[in-house]
N, C-alpha and C positions, 0 to 999 in steps of 0.2 A: 470411168465408166460405173454406173450406178448399180450395185449389187444385183439388183430385181432383174435389171436388164442383163446383165452378164449371166445370171442364172438361166432366165430365159431362152438366149442364145446357146449357151451350151445344150439343153434340152433338145432345141431344134437340132444341133448340130448331131449331137447324138443318135437322134432319130434318122439324120440322113446318113450317118455313117454306118448304122446298121443295115439300110437298104443297099447301099454302095458294096458294102464289105462281104456280108455274108455268103453271098453268091459266087465269091472267089475263096478258096482255102489255102493261098499262098500268103504267108505272114509277112514277106518283103513287099508283096504288092499292097495290102492292106498298109502297112506303115507307110508307104508313098501317098497313099491317099489321105491318110489321117493327118500327115506332115502337111501337105497341100492344104487342104480343108481348113485347118486349125489357122494356118500362117495367113491366110486370104481373108478370114473372117475378123481377126482380131487385130485392129490396129497398131497396139500395144507390142505385138508380136514381131521381134525382130529377127531372131533366129528360131526355127523350129527343125526337129530332127530326131534323129537315133542315134545312138551310139552302141553297137553290137558288142558283147563279150564274147570273142573268140581266141581260144586258146589263152585265156587269163590277159588277155590284152581288148583294151575297149577301141574298137576301131568305128570310124565315121560310117554310118547308114545313109538310109534317104533322108533328105533334110531341103528345107527351102530358107533362103537368106543369102547372106556373103557366103564367101570361101569357110571351110570348116577346118580344123584342125583334122587330119587324116587320123592320128592316133594318141591317145591321151596318156600321158606321163604316168605311169603306175602308180596308184595308192595317193595320187595328188589330188585336187579339186574337189567341185560339188559332185559330178558324177559318180568319181569312184568312193565320196561318203555315202551316196546312197545305194551303191553297190555293197559296201562294207555294212552299213546298218539296216538295208532291204528295207528301206522306206522312203516317202517323198521327202525332198528337202528344198525348202524356200530359203532363199537369200536375198533380202531387202537390197545390200548394197556389196556387190561382187567384189569390189575393191578392199572391203575390210574384211574378206573371208580368206583365212591362212590358207595359201597354197593354190589360190585361185589360177585358173588357167584360162589366160586371155587370148581368145583365138581371135576376139576382134576386139580392140580397145573401145568401142563404143557401145558395148553393153554393159548394163550398170545393173541389171536384178536378172535373178534365175530361179526356175522352177525345174527339179529334174524328179522324175518318176519312174521307179523300176519297172521291168516287165518280167513276168515270169509265164512260162510254155505251160502246155499241157500236164506236164509231168512236175508241175511246180518250181521248177528249175529258173533261175535267175538268167535271162538271157540278154537282157538289152536295157536302156532307159530311154525314157523320153525326156528332150532336153530341150527347154524353150527359155530364150534370153529376151531381154527387154531393155531398150534405150532408156526407158523411164527407171527412177529409182522406185523400191517398194511396189513394184507393177503386180506381183501375183499374191492371192490371198486365200483361206480355206477354201472358197468357193472355186477357184481355178484348181487347188489340189486333189477335191473329192472329185470334180467332172473329169479331170483328166486321167484320173486312176480308174475310173468307170471306162472311160474311152478306150484305155491300153487292153483293158481286159478284152476288148472286141479282135484283138490281133490273133488271138490262138481260139476263142470262141468257135466251136464244132469245126476244129481242123483235126483230122484224124490223125491220131497215135502211130 
């Protein structure tokens, strides 16, 4: 997908998500809608979902795509790296990533974006996999980072 087309699509999706999400303040409901909309608007998204950090474990939350790992092995894989470093991680080839957790062998690249709540506490990650190698870039990263901020926007403390 051309960069200009991708950016415009993300901009349209962001506006659509604002309209859909802001009337509902429940974060899990917002995550469900984000996962569904993203998954169905980008053909290169193979698995789109959230892993929630609950009692120091990463457990699968809302997602779209094939069956997911229910619990990710602690301190292993891309999601845990994003948690530890508290930053987005793009992996062009997951088969070359040390300790990659293969929930589905058809995944070839991945992006993981950390999510902080209204108290600035890391509570989850958005995880997107693709069957394509090198599917994700800075455009995906910046737009997904903005989208996940909608999860806790205007949510009462």
